[in-house]
N, C-alpha and C positions, 0 to 999 in steps of 0.2 A: 455635513462637509467638512466640519473640524475633523470627525472621526477618519473621513476619506484621506485628509491630508496628512493627520497623524501617522495613518497605517503605511502611507507611501515616504515620508520623512524619517522615520524611526529604522526601516531598513538600510538607509542609506546613512545615517549618523553611528548606527551601532557597529558596523564594520570599521569605519573610520575611527572611532573610540579604540577598538580591540587593535587595530593596525599602529596606533599611535603607542599605545602600552606595550606593545611587541618590540617596537623599534626602541622605545627607552629602555628596556631591559635584555636588548640583543646582544649577545656575545660572541666571540670567535668560536667557543667549542658548539654553540647552538647553529651558528651557520655551517660548521662542519658538519654536523649531523644532517640538517636539512639537506645541504648540497649532496651529500651520500646517497641520501634516500630520494632526492629529486633524480640523480643520476640513474640509480637502481630502477625506478619505476619508467624512466625515459626509454630504456633498453627493452623494456618489455612490453609497453606500450606503443611503441611504433609499430610492430607488426600486426599488434592487435588491431590498431586504430585502421590499417589498411585494410585487414579482414573485415572489420565493421562497415568500412565503406563499400566494401564489395556485397556484403549482406543487404547493405539498402541500396544497391543496385546502380551506383555513382562508381567513377572512376577511384582508385585508391588515394590520390592525392587529397581528396576531399575529407578523408579521415584525418590525415595529417594537420590539416588546416584547423579542423576542429579540435583536435587534441591541444594544439598550441595555443590557440585563443581561448579555449575554456580554462585550461590551466593556468595562463597567465591573468585573466580577470576572475574567473569564477571563484578561485581560491581565496580571493581577497573579501568577496562578498557572501561566502557561506558562513553560516553559524557554527558550523563543525571546523575547525581549521585543517583538519588532516583529510578531509573528503577530496578524492581524487576525480575531478569531472572530465568528460569529454565523449566522444562516441562510445555506446555500450552496444551489446549484442540485443537485447529486447527492442531498444528504441529503433536501432537500424532495421530489424525484423518487421517492426509495426510499419515504419517508414514504407519499406517495399511494399507490403501488403495494401497499403493505402494506395501510393501513386502507381502501382503497375496496372491496377485496374481502371486508370482514368488516360494513361499516357501512352500512344503508340510506341513499343519497345525499342523499335528503329530510330526513334528521334531521341538522340541522347541529349541535345542541348534543351529540348523542352522539357525532359524528364528531370534533367538537373535543376532548371528553373522552378518546377513545381515541388521539388525536394526544398528549395532553399525559400519557396513560398509557406510551405508547411511549418518550417524552423520559424517563420517571421509571425504568422497566424498563432502557432503554439505560445511564442513569448508575449505575445500581446494578450492572450487569453490568460496567461500566468500573471502578468501584471494587474489584469482586472481581479481575478481573484484574490491576490495579495492584498490589492485595496479593499475588496470587501471581506477580508480576513477569513478566507474560507480554507486556509492552511490547517485547521483543527479537524476538518471533516475526515482526514486521513485516518482518525483514530477509529473510523467506523468501517474500515476495511481491514479484513482479519488476516492473520498469517496465512492461514490457509488459501485464500485466494491468490496472495504473492507468490506462494510455493507452486500451487497448481499452475499459474500462468507461466512463471519462470520454467518449470519443467517442461510445458509444453513448448515453450520457445527454445528450450535445448534442443528437443527432439526434432524441431522444425530446422534449427540451424544445421545439425549435423545430416540430416535428411538432404536438406539444399546443397550440400558441399558433396554428396557423392560424386555427382557428374565430375567436378573439378579434381577430385582424387583420381577418378579412373581415366582423366586425360582427356575429356571432351566440354564442350561449352554448350549448356542447353539455351537456346533462344526464348527470351520470355513470351515472345508471340506464340510460341508453341503451348503455352499452358493457359486453360480456360477455367480451370477448376481452382478453388481454394485450398490452401493446407496441405496435407500428405498427399490427397488427391491427384491434386494439382503437380506436386513435384513427381509422383509417380508417373503422370500422364507424360511429363517431360522427359524422364530417363527412358522409358519405353521405346521413344524414338531414335535413342542414339547407343544403346547397349552393344551394339556392333562396332563401335568406333573405339572400344577399350584400348588404351596406350599402354603397353607393358612397362615401358620406360617410365612413364609418369607414375604408374602404381608403385614401382620399384623406390623412385624417389619419395613419394608420398609415405611408404612404410618406413622409409629411412628417416623422415622428417618426424613420424610419430614416434620412433624411437628415441630419438633426439629429446624431443620435447617432454616424454614421460621418464627417460633416463635422468634427465636434468633435475624435473621434480622431485625425483626419488632421492636424488644427492643433495640437493639444497633449494628451498623454495627462493633463494637470493639468485641462483642460476638462471640467467635469461635465456631459458630452453627455448622458446619461440624464436628469439633472434638467431640462436645459434642455428636453429633449423634451417630458418630462411638463408642464411649467410653461407652454410654448408652447401644447400641444394643449388643455390644460385652461382655458386663457385662451379659446380659440377657441370651445371648447363652452360656456362661460359667456357670450361676446359674442353667440353664435348663440342662445342660450336654449335648447339642446338639453337633453332630460331622457332619463330611462330609456325613454321611449316612443320615443325617436329613434335612440338609440345605447345601445350596453352599457357602463355607467359603472362605476367602482368602487364607489360608492355612499359613505354617510355612515361617517366613521369617529369612533367615540367618543373624545371627549378625556380626557385624563387616564390614570393608570396603575391596572391592576388591583389588587383586594385579593388578598393571599395566600391561595391556597385548595387543598385536596387534590384533586389529580386522582380523579375516581369511577372506579373500576372493580372487577371482581369477580376471584375467583382463576381463573375460567375464560378471563376475559379475559388473563391473565397467561400462561397456557399456549398462547394462540392467539397473543400476540404475541411470545414469547420468540424465535421463530427470527427474526423481523423484526429485532427489538431486538437479537440477536446481530449479523446482517448490518450493520446501523447502526454499532455499535460497531466492528465490524473495519475498516469502510470509513473511518469517522472516525478511528481511528488512523492508516491506511494516508494519509489525505489530509494529516494534520495533519503527520506526522512526514516526509513527503515535500516539503510546502512549507518546514518548518522548516529541514530539513537543507539546502534550496537557498538559503534565507535566511542561515544561518549561514555557508555556504561563502563567498556574497558578501562578507559582514562580515569575513571571517577570524576566527579565534582562538576562535569560539563553538562550541558543541556543544548539541546536542538530545537530551534524555533521553526515550525512547518511555515509560517508566513514569510520568515527569512528566507528560506529555501527558495518558496515559489517566487519572491522578488529576485533573488539571484539568478535561478533559472530563466525568469522573464527578461533579465538584463542580457545574459548570455545568448539565449537563443533569439532574441530580436536582435541585437548588434551583430551578433554572429551571423545571421542571415545575409547581412550587407557585406560580409568577408568569407562568402563561399563555406560556411560551416553548416553541416546536417544536424538535424536535431540530436541531442545529446543528454545526457545526466550523470548520475553519480556511478562510479564502478566499484563494486563491492571488493572484486580482488586487486585492484590498483590500491584501493584505500587500506587494505589490510597490508598489502606488501609496503606500503609507505611507512606505516606503524611499524610493522616488524623490521622495515630497515633503519629505524631510528629518528623518523621526523617528529619534530617537535612544535612547529609552528607553520601558518599559511604559508611561510616563503619556500618550504619543500615543494609545494605546487609551483609558485614561480620559476624555481630553478628546474622542475621538471620541464616546464614548457620551455626555459632557455634551451637546455640541453638538447630537446627535441628539433628545436629550431635550427641549432648548429649541425647535429647530425643531419638533417634534412638538405640544407644548403650544401652539405659537402658531398653526401653521398646518394643524391637523388637520382642522377643518371645511372648508377649501378643497378636500380630497382628492376630495369627492364629485363634483368636476366632471372628475376625470381618466378619459380615456376606457380601455378595456380595449385597443383597438387600439395605444395608445400603450405600453402595458406588454408587449404583443406585440412590437412593434418592439426594443424594449431587451433582451428576452429573445432574439430573434433573433440579435442581434450577440453577446450572451454566448455563446449555442449554439454559434456559428461558432467562437469563440475557445478552447472546449472541445476542440476538435478538432486534435490535434496531427499534422497533414498529414506534415511534415518527418520525424517521427519513423516514422512509420509506411513511408514510401517508404524510408526507410534499413534498416529491417528487411525489407522485401520483396526489398531488393537484396543484403543482406548475411546475415541470420540468419534462415533459413527458418523454422526450428522455432519460435523466439520471435515471428516473424510469425503463425505459425498460432495460437499460445496469445492474441495481442492480437486477432487477426481472429475466433476463437473466442470469447471472451470479448464483444467487439463485437455479434457476432450473437446470441449469448446475452441480452445486455441487451435487443436490440431486439425478440425474440420470446417470452421468458418473463417471469415477473414479476421484478423487480429484485433481492428478497431472493435468490431463487435464482440469479440471475445474477452476484452476488457470490461464492457458493461454486462456481458452475460454474468462473468465473474462478481462483481460489485451487486447485481442484481440478487444472485445466489446467497450471496452473504447478506443482504438486507433481509432477504426472506427468511433466512436461518434466525437472523435476529427477531423477527417479528413473530415468528413460531415460539421462540423461547419466551419474548415479552408477553405472548398472548394467553401465557398458563396463569390462570388466576388461582391465587393461594389465600385462602379463606379457613382459618383454624378457629375451633371453639378453644377458649380458654377455661380450665377445669381445674380444681384443685383435688389433689389425692387426700384421703384423709390424715389431717395432721402435717400434711407435705406442702411443698411450693406449687406454684401453677406450671402445669404442662399443656401441651398443645395436642389435640387430636381431631380428626375430621368432624365436620358438622353432622350430627344424628338427625333422622327424621323422627322427632318424639313429639309429635302435635298433642298438645294439651299437657304434657308432662312437666315443663319447664315453664316458668313464670319469668326468668330474668335469663338472658343468654349474654354472654361476654365472648365476642368474636374480635378476631385480630385478621386485619386484612393488609397483605404486603403485596411489594411488587409496584410496576409501571402502571398505573390505571388510566388505559387511553382508550380511544374508541373501539379498538379492536377487541377489547374485553366487556363492553357495554353489554351486549346479549346475554353472556353468561353470568355477568354479575347481577343483572336484573332478574334473571330466572333463580338463582341462589338467594336473593334477598326477598324475592317475593314468596319463596318456599319459607323462609324465616318468619315473613309476616304472616304467613297463613298456619304457623305452628301453634298458635296459642300464646305465644311470648307477650307479657305486657310491656317488659322494658328489654330494650335491645341496647348493648353497649359496643360501641365500635371502636376499636383501637388502631389509629391510622399512624403511629408512629413510624411504621415502615412503609410506608407509601409513598411514591413519587409520581410526578407529572400528572396531577388529576386535570384532564379535559373537560370542555364544556358537556361533551356528551355524558361522560360519567357522572358529572355534577347533577345534570339532569336525571339518571338514574337514581341517585342518592336522594333527589329532591322528591322523586315519585315514591320511593320507598317511605320516606318520613312521611308523606301525606297518606300513603296505605296504613301505616301505623297508627297515625293520628285518627284515622276513620274508624278504626277498631277500637279506640279509646286507650292505644298503647303509646310508648314514648319511645324516641331514639337518643342515646346520649353519645357525645363523641368525646374521645379522650387521646392524649398524645399529640397533638395537634401543634406541629412546629410552626413559629410564627408567620413565614410565607404561606403555609397552606391555611393558616386560621385568616389571614388577610383575603385570601383568594375565597375560601367560604364566605367570608362576610360581603365581600363585593358581589357574589353571587346571589345572594340573599338567603343562604341555607342557615345561617346564623339565627337569623331572625326568625325563620320558620320554626327552627329546633328550638330556640329561646335560650338567652345567654347563660340562664342557670343549668342548662343542660349541654354545654360546650367546656370543655376542659382543657386549656394549652398544656404543652410538654412543661415538665420542671425537671429540675437537676436531678431529683431522688428518683431511684428505681421504682417504676410503678407508682409514683406518688399522683400523677393526673388519674390512673386508672382506680386508685381507692379512692379518691375523690368521686369519681363517677360512681363508684360501688356505694359510698355512703348516700349519694344522691338518689340511687337506685331503691334504697331502702325507704327514704323519704317519700317516692312516688308509689311505692306498693303498700305502703302502710306498715304497721307492727305486726299485723297478724301473718306476715311472711318472713321467713328466715332467709334473707338473699345468701349468707355465707353458706347455708345449707343447699341453697339453690346451685351456687357454683362449686360445690365439691362432689366428686366423681366416687358414687358409692360403689360401682362396679370396678373390677380389677383394671387397671390402666394397660393399653396396649403396650408390648415391649418398645416399640419403635418411637411411642410418644417421647418427647425430650423437653428437658427442665427449661423454664425461662428465668 
């Protein structure tokens, strides 16, 4: 109970301490830098947040609500002060994948309530994970999974905006297949409705976004594209009858309200909310870690980020906010624009609020084709082509995980794709961890010890010195037993096992070692253990192996190089008697292989 209380109190006290320190040292120059960065991010984030709300399947105004609240509150709670929080592409795409399968697409009110309920369940799950200090599990999700999922999300986002770019709207009720198949299914019914004027505006918006980015990363290309195309729509007098438009956006902020859902809705949304929580943690940790590394001397706490996201998602669900997380693009832009403290995020939220209150009525002129053009550019930037190429040329196993996650993202519901990626990642880890490394330690004549594979030399060697490495867990037990049984049957009278480089010996492996010791003892032989770290020695002693082997035959690790090994070899001399030259037994007379390396 004390640990649980500390794990929830610490994330509250840490940002308070950081904020008080920032305020005490805050200067006019820092405020000016943070304000400029906040304004720069705001003009880019507004059209993005509207687009991400559309991806999630809700009206654009919900993206604005999410951006404002996340920026104002989330910035203060994050362990990395420059993280830009709000609606993001992958979260919105996953939200749509989850809710569209559960709610009648024509019932917009119920759809929105399910999205808000999803945000609440996600936030509660993140609170629970923070309380259980599960943030560190993010270390077990590789970059390959993140890149694969993000690339797949980028492809889905781009494909999903083809209809809007061509000037028609695809009814969600027409789609029964997930992923790219569902998108193709929806598009096939409307290709005869292509609007040439919409395509022309879309191409113009695309040119503005790409051209602005080529000129300067600080140019608000998405905002310029939306303003220019909206001005053309207004000038031409086009309405919904002529072109698909965003439509009217209600001015003002929503009143707080509890999302409406039932217990059966919680059961239905739980798996999707868990996928959102895990994906959000992975994204915010990866972005925060990269930002902290660039700034030097800063650290990011995974549990703090879980707590922060739990707060903004839980409270945000009462303020009409959709599930969100950290944005890599907006975070990088804030840093590039000169942001120095968490107040840059607060200024960002305030600027968005002011712009929203002043210009919300004008949003009804924004064409959907311009939003689609903005999302095309965003989707392209999500695909890390360079990383994928490097994997294909250097790490085939990681490349398979990356591409497997990407393919899963394209063909199965996204909630499942997240878990498939994590499963592939764990499978790759277990495959690598299940490779048993046992080498025989031998001396070259007049030289140091080297490692080489254990050879079958039945009856030739009376003393064998073996080094065991890696994570020794139940997955290795069968192979370890086969290898040790072969050693026991080789005729060796003394087997020295050096365990300095082993980790995580579980009960199954300890039982295998116990059977090996008993097998050697039945043959009149001995097993010596050396290089034992204190925690490993305590584990062997508690299991009863030290007593079985004998205290005189167990040698804890010491500071000197090979000190415990030398003591074990001295003990072997005593056990085999003066008639046998142990040093000669451990010296390789034959020419040692070129690959054998010095210890």
